[in-house]
C-alpha positions in Angstrom: 5.3 -39.2 -6.5 1.5 -39.0 -8.0 2.2 -41.5 -10.8 3.4 -43.8 -8.2 0.9 -43.4 -5.3 -1.8 -44.0 -8.0 0.1 -47.1 -9.8 0.3 -48.6 -6.1 -2.1 -51.8 -6.0 -3.1 -50.8 -2.6 -3.5 -46.5 -2.9 -7.3 -46.7 -1.9 -6.5 -48.0 1.2 -4.3 -45.0 1.9 -6.1 -42.2 4.6 -5.3 -38.9 2.8 -8.4 -36.9 4.3 -5.7 -34.6 6.0 -4.0 -33.6 2.6 -5.6 -30.5 1.4 -3.0 -29.0 -1.3 -0.7 -30.5 -3.2 1.6 -29.0 -5.8 5.0 -29.2 -7.6 7.0 -28.5 -10.9 10.1 -29.7 -13.0 8.1 -32.2 -15.1 4.1 -31.5 -16.9 1.4 -33.1 -14.8 -0.2 -35.5 -17.1 -3.7 -34.7 -17.6 -5.5 -37.6 -17.1 -3.1 -38.6 -14.2 -4.6 -35.1 -12.5 -7.9 -36.3 -13.2 -7.5 -39.5 -11.5 -6.2 -37.5 -8.3 -9.0 -35.5 -8.3 -12.0 -38.4 -8.8 -10.0 -40.2 -5.9 -8.9 -37.8 -3.7 -10.8 -34.5 -4.5 -7.2 -32.9 -4.9 -6.7 -30.2 -7.9 -2.9 -30.4 -8.8 -1.4 -26.9 -8.6 1.7 -26.6 -11.2 4.4 -24.2 -11.1 7.2 -23.5 -13.4 10.6 -22.4 -13.4 14.2 -23.2 -15.1 17.6 -23.5 -13.7 18.2 -19.9 -15.0 15.1 -18.3 -13.1 16.6 -20.0 -10.3 12.7 -19.8 -8.4 9.4 -20.0 -10.3 8.6 -17.9 -13.0 5.1 -19.1 -12.9 2.5 -20.9 -10.6 -1.3 -22.0 -10.4 -3.1 -19.8 -7.6 -3.6 -22.4 -5.0 -7.7 -21.5 -5.3 -7.6 -21.3 -8.9 -5.6 -23.9 -11.0 -6.3 -25.0 -14.2 -4.8 -28.8 -15.6 -2.3 -28.6 -17.6 -1.2 -25.0 -17.1 1.9 -23.7 -15.8 0.0 -21.0 -13.9 0.4 -17.4 -14.0 3.6 -14.7 -13.7 5.0 -14.9 -10.7 5.3 -11.8 -8.6 7.4 -9.0 -10.4 7.7 -11.2 -13.5 7.1 -10.0 -17.2 6.4 -13.3 -19.2 5.4 -13.4 -23.1 5.0 -15.9 -26.0 7.1 -15.0 -28.9 7.7 -16.4 -32.5 11.1 -18.2 -32.2 12.1 -17.1 -35.5 11.1 -13.9 -36.1 11.4 -12.9 -32.2 7.8 -10.8 -32.6 4.9 -11.2 -29.9 2.4 -13.6 -30.5 -1.4 -12.9 -30.5 -3.1 -14.6 -27.5 -3.7 -17.8 -27.8 -0.7 -19.0 -30.6 1.9 -21.1 -29.8 5.3 -19.7 -29.4 8.5 -19.5 -27.4 8.0 -18.3 -23.5 10.3 -15.8 -22.7 10.1 -13.9 -19.2 12.1 -11.1 -17.9 12.2 -10.8 -13.8 14.3 -10.7 -10.5 14.7 -14.4 -10.4 16.5 -14.4 -13.9 20.1 -15.5 -13.8 22.6 -13.4 -15.5 24.7 -15.2 -17.9 26.3 -18.5 -17.9 30.1 -18.6 -16.4 32.5 -17.5 -19.2 30.6 -18.3 -22.0 29.6 -15.1 -23.7 28.0 -16.1 -27.0 25.5 -18.9 -25.0 24.5 -16.0 -23.0 24.0 -13.5 -25.4 21.7 -16.4 -27.7 19.5 -17.0 -24.5 18.4 -13.1 -24.3 16.4 -10.7 -26.4 15.5 -7.5 -25.7 12.0 -6.4 -26.1 10.1 -2.9 -25.1 13.4 -2.1 -23.3 13.4 -5.2 -21.2 16.1 -8.1 -21.3 13.7 -11.6 -21.8 15.4 -14.6 -21.0 14.4 -17.2 -23.9 13.1 -20.6 -22.0 13.4 -22.5 -25.2 9.7 -24.2 -23.9 6.7 -23.8 -26.8 3.4 -22.5 -25.2 0.5 -19.8 -24.9 -1.1 -17.7 -23.1 -5.1 -17.6 -22.9 -7.3 -14.8 -21.9 -6.8 -14.9 -18.2 -3.3 -14.6 -18.2 -2.6 -18.1 -17.5 0.2 -20.0 -19.6 0.3 -23.2 -21.1 3.4 -25.2 -22.0 3.3 -27.3 -25.2 6.8 -29.0 -25.6 10.7 -28.2 -25.4 11.6 -26.4 -28.8 14.7 -29.0 -29.5 12.0 -32.1 -28.7 10.3 -31.4 -31.9 10.3 -34.6 -33.8 10.4 -34.0 -37.9 8.4 -36.9 -39.4 7.9 -36.6 -43.2 7.7 -32.5 -42.7 4.8 -32.8 -40.0 5.8 -31.4 -36.5 5.2 -33.7 -33.5 5.5 -32.3 -29.7 6.6 -35.1 -27.7 4.4 -33.8 -24.6 1.2 -34.4 -26.4 1.4 -37.4 -27.2 2.6 -38.8 -23.9 -0.4 -37.0 -22.5 -2.7 -38.8 -24.7 -1.0 -42.3 -23.8 -1.3 -41.0 -20.0 -5.1 -41.9 -20.9 -4.3 -45.8 -21.9 -5.2 -48.0 -18.5 -2.1 -50.1 -18.8 0.5 -47.4 -19.4 1.7 -46.7 -16.0 4.2 -43.9 -17.5 5.8 -42.9 -21.0 8.1 -41.2 -23.1 8.5 -40.0 -26.6 11.7 -39.8 -28.2 12.6 -39.9 -32.2 13.8 -42.5 -33.7 15.5 -43.1 -37.5 13.0 -44.4 -40.4 13.8 -44.5 -44.0 10.9 -43.4 -45.1 9.9 -40.4 -42.8 13.1 -39.7 -42.3 12.2 -39.4 -38.3 9.8 -41.1 -37.0 7.7 -41.6 -33.1 8.9 -44.2 -30.5 7.2 -44.5 -27.1 9.4 -45.8 -24.3 6.5 -47.2 -22.1 6.5 -48.5 -18.4 3.4 -50.7 -17.9 1.2 -50.6 -14.7 1.5 -53.8 -12.8 -1.5 -55.8 -13.7 -0.9 -54.8 -17.2 2.2 -56.8 -17.6 2.6 -59.8 -19.9 -1.4 -59.6 -21.1 -0.2 -56.1 -23.2 1.7 -56.1 -26.4 3.4 -53.1 -28.3 1.1 -53.9 -31.1 -1.7 -53.2 -28.6 -0.3 -49.9 -27.4 0.6 -49.0 -31.2 -3.0 -50.1 -32.4 -4.9 -47.8 -29.1 -2.5 -44.8 -30.3 -3.5 -45.1 -33.8 -7.0 -45.1 -32.7 -7.1 -41.8 -30.4 -4.7 -39.3 -32.1 -3.4 -37.9 -35.6 -2.1 -40.4 -37.9 1.4 -38.4 -38.4 1.6 -38.4 -34.1 1.3 -42.0 -32.9 4.0 -43.9 -32.5 5.3 -46.8 -35.0 7.7 -48.1 -32.1 7.0 -48.9 -28.6 9.2 -50.4 -26.2 8.7 -51.5 -22.7 10.8 -50.4 -19.8 10.7 -51.6 -16.0 11.2 -47.6 -15.4 12.5 -44.1 -17.1 15.8 -42.8 -15.9 15.2 -40.1 -14.0 16.8 -37.1 -12.6 17.3 -36.2 -8.6 14.3 -33.9 -9.1 11.8 -36.4 -10.9 12.1 -35.3 -14.3 12.2 -38.0 -16.7 15.7 -37.6 -18.7 14.3 -37.8 -22.2 17.9 -36.7 -23.6 19.5 -39.8 -21.9 17.1 -42.1 -23.8 17.2 -40.2 -26.9 21.1 -40.7 -27.0 20.7 -44.4 -26.4 18.4 -44.3 -29.2 20.8 -42.5 -31.5 23.6 -44.5 -30.4 21.6 -48.2 -31.3 21.1 -46.4 -34.6 
């Protein structure tokens, strides 16, 4: 909704002086969009975080102490940690790993799927923690930051590319309204990075795929920038507004 608001050619004429708080979850707020919201309206977007399996938020930003690109701090009665997804050992502060949580909002298990349930939980310090499948880190103040979905990682010639990081950088491009990063087959790299892009209304017809690729090449590491760009009118979204990256990824696999 914030992206749509800022994409409107009339957004400067809207009177939002009565709006004092805005927050949400379900999808990460791109830093460039959050910065525009602050600059235009003086509003800090307060993000929260949770999954279907947690039924309610597991993390939330305090309204008076928000951080951009941040999940917030663990919710009431919730113990959250960051672990190595392979060794299951707790990671040092500031280092990336899988976010796990233990709290009263966690589900008990998947209906009639004991193996999936067993894989979704680990025991740590005598507690039963749910494995979120999300990668992140925690800072010195106890704020959690998400990096990406563990299953979304793109392996390009052995280099790990995290789509959310590339997407966040692409939102800084003045012609891009939305972007979703997926993998595509590459004869040399095995997998490579593809960007599915929605252009701002004023940029359609004047911005090419090569323009986007060259800008990305100048603004991110060589192994991360998209080698392929596809323009679309809109990204597929769920009822809650999440970009359905799996649908785009499956369509790309079908084309390959």
